[in-house]
N, C-alpha and C positions, 0 to 999 in steps of 0.2 A: 509865183505865190503872191497873192494879193488879198485884200479884204479891208473893210472899214474898221474892223476891230483888231487892228494890228497890235501885237505886243512889242515887236521890234520892227522899226521902219527906217530904211536908209534911202535918202533922196539925193540923186546926183552926187553921190559920195565919192570923193577923190582922196586917196590915201597915199602916203609916201614919206620921203625924208628930204630935208633941205630944199623943199619946194618942188621936188621932182616926183611925179606920180609913179607908182610901181605897177599900175594896171589901169584899165579903162574905168570910167565912172560906174558906180554900182547903184542900181535901183532895185530894192527888194522889200518885201513885206512878209513877216512871219507871224502867224496867228497863234492863239493858244492851242497847245497840243500838237503843233506842227513841227516837223523836223526838216532842217535844211543842211545838206552837206556842202561844204566849200571844197571844190576840186580844181585841179590845175597842175601844171608842171611845177617843178621846183623853181622857186624864185618868181612865181607868178603873183605873189602878194597875199596869199592865204592868211599867213600869220599876222601880217600887217593889218589886214582887214579886221581880224578878230580883236586885235589890240584897240582898234578904233571903236568896235562894238562895246568893249569893256571900259571905255573912257580912259585908256592908258596912252592913247596917241591922239593928238589933235588933228582933225581932218584938214586936208589942204583946201577943200571946198565941199559944199553940200552939208547935209545934216544926218545925224543918227538920233532917233528918238526911241525911248522905252516907255510904253504905256502913255504915249502922247506928249512926253516931256523930253527935251533935249538931254542927251547923256551928260552926266557930271559925276565922275567917280568920287568926288569929295562929299556928295550928298548921302546922308545916312539912308534915306529912302531908296536910293539907287542901289546901294550896297546890300540892302535887305532883300532886294528883288532879283539881283543878278549874281550868279555864281560862275566863276571861270577857272579853268585849269589850262595853263599854257605849258610850253615844253620845258621850261626851266625848273629844276628842283628848288624848292623853297620850304625851309623848315624853321621852327622855333628852336634855337640852340638849347641844349640841355634837357629836352623833353623826350620821353619815350614815344613810341608809335601811338599807344593809346592816349597818353597825356596830350599829345599834339591834337588828336581828333576831339578829345573832350573839351580842350580849351577853345577850339574853333566852334564847336557846337554851343557851348555856353556863351561864347561871345556873340552868338546870333540868337540867343534866347531859346534854344531848342529844349523842349520839355523832355524830361527823363533822358538827359544827354548820355548818361552812362550806358543805358540800355540800347539807345540808338547806335552808339559807337560800337558796342559789342556785336550787334547785328551786322554792321558794315564790315567789321574786322572778319567776321565769318564769311560774308559774301565775297570779300576780296582775298580770302585765303591768308589772312594775316594774324589769326588768333594766336598761333604759336609764337608770333613775334611781337605781341602786344607790349612787352616790357623791354624790347630792344630799342636802341637808339637808331634813328634813321641812317646815320652814316655807316652802321654795321650791316645794313640790308643790302641785298643784291640790287642791281639796276632795275630789274623787273618788279621787285618788291617795293622799291621807292616809288616807282610809277603808280603802283596800285595804291600806295598811301596817298599820293597826290590826288588821285581820282576819288578816293574815299573822302578826302577833305572837301572836295567839291560837292559830293552827294550828301554830306552830313549837314549842309546848310539849307535853310528854307530858301526857296527860289521860285521865281516865275519864268526865269530864263536861265538856261545852262549853256555855257560856251566852252567848247573843248578843242584844243589844238592837237590833232592826230592822237586821239586817246588810245588807239590800238597799238601804239608803239611800245615795244618791250613787253607785250602781253603774249602768253601762250594761247593756243587754240581754245582751250577750255575757258580761259579767262575772257577771251574775246566774245565767246558765246554768252557768258554771264553779263558782259557789258551790254551786248545787244538787248538782252532781256531787261536789264535795268533801265536802259534808255526808252524802251517801249513802254515800260510801266510808268516812267516819268511822264511821257507824252500822254498816256491814258489819263493821268491826273491833271492834264491841262498845262503842263510845263512846256514852254517853247524851247527847242533845242537846236543849236547851231554848232556844227563841228567840222573842222578841216580834216581831210583824210585822203589817203592814196589807196585805201582798201575797198575793193569792190564788194567783198563779203559783208563788210560793215554797212555799206549803203543798201545792199540787197536785204540784209537781215532787218534793218530798221524801216525799210520802205521809204527812205527820205528822198525828197526832191533835191536838186543840186543847183548850185551856182557855179558855172564853169568860168574860171578866171582867165583872162587873156589881155594882151596889150591893146588890141583893136576894139574888142567888145566883150562884155561879160554877159552871159546868157543863162537863163533859168532852164533846167532840163527836168523832164519827168523822171520818176524813179527808174523806169526801164531804160531810158536814154542815158541816165547817169551811170548805171551799171555797165552799159555797152561802151560808153566813153572810157571808163576806167579799164575795162577789159582789153581795149585796143591801145591802151597806153596814152589816151587823150589825143 
């Protein structure tokens, strides 16, 4: 994936911990409305790469840029443009499911926050749990709440870590449709996944993570790689 009007751009990006890279350097460019799946074996560095994209991990080398500026999670403008959902559960204590989403929406100046939240509760099958506290929800319901918190925010980039996890077949299909609608509105989407159906449904290109080289695959080649277990 390349282009002069990149929304997300990584140049010779090396990520890892304690000075040790977890994968080969990454060079990618994601434009407006494009989707990129990050695929690879467990431990290949997918989640670590996403953390660098979100400004939560300092690169060992190279750069990550969003709309031409180097990533800095402390900048309000960056937080206003980038929404991320990682694998860890994270909730505001003492708030119900609906209150959690309304607070997130209002914190990002979403107009008609209550109406937007109610629509998302319906899409994610959480309307009947709007007044429940997150700790009382099932694992799958909590995952849907986290995803809803990502979708409730204004965004030019959406970064998701294995969003299909703990979702049933119907909800995975809903997720595919929501991602396609986001991309149609010009949102750039990057998601780590092991799910070939998610890649097939979204039509995403893919970055295959490996120790020796990270390579960009076409949508068809990405599906084939996942089908054969990479």
